[in-house]
C-alpha positions as CSV (number, residue, x, y, z in Angstrom):
1,M,0.1,-6.4,21.0
2,D,2.3,-4.0,19.4
3,A,1.8,-3.5,15.9
4,T,3.0,-0.7,13.5
5,L,1.3,1.0,10.4
6,L,3.8,1.8,7.9
7,V,2.4,4.5,5.5
8,L,3.9,5.0,2.1
9,A,3.9,8.7,1.7
10,A,6.9,9.5,-0.6
11,G,5.3,9.7,-3.8
12,M,4.2,13.0,-5.5
13,G,1.2,11.5,-7.5
14,S,2.2,12.2,-11.2
15,R,-1.4,11.4,-12.5
16,Y,-3.0,13.3,-9.7
17,G,-1.1,16.5,-10.3
18,G,-0.1,17.3,-6.8
19,L,0.8,16.0,-3.2
20,K,-2.1,13.9,-2.7
21,Q,-1.1,13.0,1.0
22,M,-1.7,16.6,2.0
23,D,-5.2,17.0,0.3
24,P,-7.8,17.8,2.9
25,V,-10.9,15.9,1.4
26,G,-12.7,15.1,4.6
27,P,-15.5,17.3,5.8
28,G,-13.4,18.7,8.7
29,G,-10.3,19.1,6.7
30,E,-9.0,15.4,7.1
31,T,-6.9,13.7,4.7
32,L,-7.3,10.1,3.4
33,M,-4.3,9.3,5.6
34,D,-6.1,10.8,8.7
35,Y,-8.9,8.2,8.3
36,G,-6.4,5.4,7.8
37,I,-4.5,6.2,10.9
38,F,-7.8,6.5,12.9
39,D,-9.0,3.2,11.8
40,A,-5.7,1.5,12.6
41,M,-5.7,3.1,16.1
42,R,-9.2,1.9,16.8
43,A,-8.2,-1.6,15.5
44,G,-5.1,-1.8,18.0
45,F,-2.2,-0.5,16.1
46,N,0.0,1.8,18.6
47,R,2.7,3.1,16.2
48,V,2.7,4.7,12.9
49,V,5.8,5.2,10.8
50,F,5.8,7.4,7.6
51,I,7.9,6.8,4.6
52,I,8.6,10.1,3.2
53,R,11.2,12.0,1.3
54,E,13.5,14.4,3.1
55,D,12.9,17.2,0.6
56,F,9.3,17.7,2.0
57,A,9.8,16.2,5.5
58,E,9.5,19.6,7.3
59,A,6.2,20.5,5.7
60,F,4.9,16.8,6.1
61,K,5.8,16.9,10.0
62,R,4.5,20.5,10.4
63,D,1.1,20.2,8.4
64,I,0.3,16.2,8.7
65,A,2.4,14.3,11.4
66,S,1.9,16.8,14.2
67,R,-1.9,16.3,14.4
68,Y,-1.2,12.6,15.6
69,E,1.2,13.7,18.4
70,G,0.0,12.5,22.0
71,R,-2.3,10.1,20.1
72,I,0.0,7.3,18.8
73,D,3.7,7.0,18.6
74,V,5.1,8.4,15.6
75,G,8.2,7.6,13.6
76,F,9.7,8.5,10.2
77,A,11.9,6.8,7.6
78,Y,13.1,8.4,4.5
79,Q,13.1,6.9,0.8
80,D,16.2,8.0,-0.9
81,M,17.0,7.0,-4.4
82,A,20.8,6.7,-3.4
83,D,19.8,4.0,-0.8
84,L,21.1,1.0,-2.6
85,P,23.3,-2.1,-1.7
86,A,27.1,-1.9,-1.9
87,G,28.1,-2.0,-5.7
88,F,25.2,0.0,-7.1
89,T,24.7,3.6,-8.1
90,V,22.0,5.6,-9.4
91,P,22.3,6.0,-13.0
92,A,22.3,9.9,-14.2
93,E,19.0,9.6,-16.1
94,R,17.1,8.1,-13.3
95,G,14.5,10.5,-12.0
96,K,12.0,8.5,-10.1
97,P,12.0,6.4,-7.0
98,W,12.8,2.7,-7.1
99,G,9.2,1.5,-6.2
100,T,7.3,0.5,-3.4
101,A,9.4,-2.4,-2.1
102,H,12.4,-0.1,-2.0
103,A,10.1,2.4,0.1
104,V,9.3,-0.4,2.6
105,R,13.0,-1.2,2.6
106,A,13.7,2.2,4.0
107,A,12.0,1.4,7.3
108,R,14.5,-1.6,7.9
109,G,16.1,0.1,10.7
110,V,12.9,1.6,12.3
111,V,10.3,-1.3,12.5
112,D,10.8,-4.2,14.7
113,T,7.2,-5.4,15.2
114,P,4.5,-6.9,12.9
115,F,3.5,-4.1,10.6
116,A,0.8,-3.4,8.0
117,V,1.7,-1.3,4.8
118,I,-0.7,1.1,3.3
119,N,-0.6,3.9,0.6
120,A,-1.0,7.3,2.1
121,D,-3.5,8.4,-0.5
122,D,-5.9,5.5,-0.2
123,F,-8.8,4.9,2.1
124,Y,-9.2,1.3,3.0
125,G,-12.2,1.1,5.4
126,R,-12.5,0.2,9.1
127,D,-12.9,-3.7,8.4
128,A,-9.5,-3.9,6.6
129,Y,-7.6,-2.6,9.8
130,R,-9.5,-4.8,12.1
131,Q,-8.8,-8.1,10.1
132,M,-5.2,-7.1,9.7
133,Y,-4.7,-6.5,13.5
134,Q,-6.5,-9.7,14.2
135,F,-4.2,-11.5,12.0
136,F,-1.2,-10.2,13.9
137,S,-3.0,-11.0,17.2
138,D,-3.3,-14.6,16.1
139,G,0.4,-14.8,15.7
140,A,0.6,-14.6,12.0
141,A,1.3,-18.4,12.2
142,A,-2.3,-19.8,11.7
143,N,-1.5,-20.1,7.9
144,G,-0.3,-23.7,8.8
145,N,2.3,-24.1,6.1
146,S,6.0,-25.0,6.6
147,V,7.5,-21.8,5.4
148,E,9.9,-19.2,6.5
149,A,7.3,-16.5,7.1
150,H,3.6,-15.9,7.3
151,F,2.2,-12.9,5.8
152,A,-1.2,-11.5,4.9
153,M,-2.9,-9.0,2.3
154,V,-6.3,-7.4,2.3
155,G,-8.2,-8.1,-1.0
156,Y,-10.8,-5.9,-2.8
157,T,-13.1,-6.8,-5.5
158,L,-11.2,-5.3,-8.6
159,A,-14.3,-3.8,-10.3
160,A,-15.0,-1.7,-7.2
161,T,-11.5,-0.2,-7.3
162,L,-11.5,1.3,-10.8
163,S,-11.6,4.9,-12.0
164,P,-14.0,6.4,-14.5
165,H,-11.2,9.0,-15.2
166,G,-8.5,6.6,-16.6
167,T,-6.4,3.6,-16.2
168,V,-5.2,2.1,-12.7
169,A,-2.7,-0.2,-11.6
170,R,-3.6,-3.1,-9.5
171,G,-2.0,-6.4,-8.4
172,I,-4.3,-9.1,-9.7
173,C,-4.4,-12.0,-7.1
174,R,-5.0,-15.8,-7.4
175,T,-6.0,-17.7,-4.3
176,D,-6.2,-21.6,-3.4
177,T,-9.4,-22.9,-2.2
178,G,-8.0,-22.2,1.5
179,G,-7.8,-18.6,0.9
180,M,-3.8,-18.5,0.4
181,L,-2.4,-16.3,-2.2
182,V,-1.1,-18.3,-5.2
183,D,0.3,-15.5,-7.1
184,V,0.0,-11.6,-7.9
185,T,0.0,-10.1,-11.3
186,E,0.8,-6.7,-11.5
187,M,-1.4,-4.8,-14.2
188,T,-0.7,-1.2,-14.8
189,Q,-3.3,-0.1,-17.4
190,L,-6.7,-1.3,-16.1
191,I,-9.9,0.2,-17.2
192,G,-13.5,-0.8,-17.1
193,V,-15.0,-1.8,-20.4
194,G,-18.8,-2.8,-20.6
195,D,-19.4,-5.5,-18.0
196,G,-15.7,-6.4,-17.5
197,V,-12.2,-5.0,-17.1
198,E,-9.3,-4.8,-19.5
199,N,-5.5,-4.2,-19.0
200,R,-4.2,-2.4,-22.0
201,P,-0.5,-2.0,-22.0
202,A,1.5,-0.1,-24.4
203,D,2.7,-3.2,-26.2
204,G,-1.0,-4.0,-27.1
205,S,-1.3,-7.4,-25.4
206,V,-4.9,-6.7,-24.0
207,V,-5.9,-8.9,-21.1
208,R,-9.6,-9.3,-20.5
209,L,-10.9,-9.8,-16.8
210,Q,-14.2,-10.3,-15.3
211,G,-14.0,-7.7,-12.6
212,S,-14.7,-10.0,-9.6
213,E,-11.1,-10.9,-9.2
214,P,-9.3,-10.0,-5.9
215,C,-6.8,-7.5,-6.1
216,S,-4.2,-6.0,-4.0
217,M,-4.6,-2.2,-3.0
218,N,-1.2,-2.4,-1.4
219,F,-2.5,-3.1,2.1
220,W,-0.2,-5.8,3.3
221,G,0.7,-7.3,6.6
222,F,4.3,-8.5,7.3
223,T,6.7,-9.4,9.9
224,P,10.1,-7.9,10.3
225,Q,11.6,-10.9,8.4
226,L,10.4,-9.3,5.3
227,F,13.4,-7.0,5.6
228,D,15.9,-9.8,5.5
229,F,14.1,-10.8,2.2
230,L,14.2,-7.5,0.9
231,E,18.0,-7.2,1.5
232,E,18.6,-10.4,-0.2
233,L,16.4,-10.0,-3.3
234,F,17.0,-6.2,-4.2
235,P,20.6,-6.9,-5.5
236,L,19.1,-9.4,-7.6
237,W,16.5,-7.2,-9.1
238,L,18.9,-4.5,-9.5
239,K,21.4,-6.6,-11.6
240,S,18.8,-6.5,-14.5
241,H,17.0,-3.1,-13.9
242,V,19.8,-0.6,-12.5
243,T,20.2,1.0,-15.7
244,S,16.7,1.6,-16.4
245,S,15.3,5.3,-16.0
246,K,12.0,4.1,-14.8
247,D,11.6,0.5,-13.8
248,E,10.1,0.1,-10.3
249,W,10.5,-2.8,-7.7
250,Y,6.9,-3.3,-6.4
251,I,5.9,-5.1,-3.3
252,P,3.8,-7.7,-5.3
253,F,6.9,-8.6,-7.3
254,V,8.6,-9.4,-4.0
255,V,5.6,-11.3,-2.6
256,D,5.1,-13.2,-5.6
257,S,8.6,-14.4,-5.8
258,L,8.6,-15.5,-2.2
259,V,5.3,-17.4,-2.6
260,T,6.4,-18.9,-5.7
261,A,9.8,-20.2,-4.1
262,G,7.8,-21.6,-1.2
263,R,9.5,-19.3,1.2
264,A,6.5,-17.5,2.6
265,D,2.8,-17.9,2.4
266,V,0.2,-15.1,2.4
267,R,-3.2,-15.2,3.7
268,M,-6.1,-13.3,1.8
269,L,-8.2,-11.2,4.0
270,R,-11.1,-10.4,1.7
271,T,-13.2,-7.3,2.8
272,E,-16.3,-5.6,1.4
273,A,-15.2,-2.4,3.1
274,A,-15.2,0.6,0.7
275,W,-12.0,1.5,-0.9
276,L,-11.5,5.1,-2.0
277,G,-8.4,6.7,-3.7
278,L,-7.1,9.8,-5.4
279,T,-5.5,8.4,-8.6
280,Y,-6.9,11.5,-10.6
281,R,-7.7,15.0,-9.4
282,A,-11.2,14.5,-10.9
283,E,-12.0,11.9,-8.2
284,R,-11.7,14.5,-5.4
285,E,-15.4,15.5,-5.4
286,S,-16.8,11.9,-5.4
287,V,-14.4,10.9,-2.6
288,A,-15.3,14.0,-0.4
289,T,-18.9,13.0,-0.9
290,R,-18.3,9.6,0.4
291,L,-16.3,10.7,3.3
292,R,-19.3,12.9,4.3
293,Q,-21.8,10.0,4.0
294,F,-19.4,8.0,6.4
295,V,-19.7,10.9,8.8
296,D,-23.3,11.5,8.6
297,I,-24.0,7.6,9.4
298,G,-21.9,7.9,12.5
299,E,-19.0,5.9,11.1
300,Y,-16.4,8.8,11.8
301,P,-16.7,11.7,14.2
302,L,-16.6,15.3,13.1
303,P,-14.1,16.5,13.6
304,L,-12.0,13.2,13.4
305,W,-9.5,14.4,15.9
């Protein structure tokens, strides 16, 4: 069946200090995105669409996307801060994009199949793509609930996704006994503390977690119906946030609102696959070491392509 991989690659990576999406961390000069697309292809995905910004589109297409030509169908969509519903304009003081939900919305005229959403700068592991493609192959309707749409997300164990170099942002998930998502709480200042995890926001309201909680690493599975939801919900969000210089509209916010309203359900696909990321530049060496280990045990060929 047809399935699209939607790659969020428009961010510059403020904490990392550079364009993470183009950083060659694999033993053959591969990017983390290369491994994701490789895993998606062998799981069954037959199209990839990159969400990028037009100001670095030429370099991205030349240095990154060109390596996939002839291997998988490639498309592009552009996240533009001025891409707003009628009646809204970008405030003069706004300097950053509107967030991951806005980035996904940019693909509304480009994607017409079931699609998975991933971050360009994350390594999700082969099993994550296999489970998501299987979910799509099953018709994305096996959840069994009478709702408007059936979605999925890959869940990782929180403690396995932290960074020793600083705080990270994660969507903390609660599920019911049937493995369906109950809600997602976005926590943006998570750090390992002793045998647990704490979220330490600027307002001082510390939240203590065990570390065993499932969390979202922004690997979602949607049907095109999501775009209708985004068009409906974005103006509502903008009404109370459009004047902000930095508030962002995150995918977990959208999913949580749809689940809470009973309009969509989300199956949690739990995986023990290794997650690797480049939140901070200091993580580059450890990520490169893990990728070399995967190659050494035969999980990936060298060179990858």
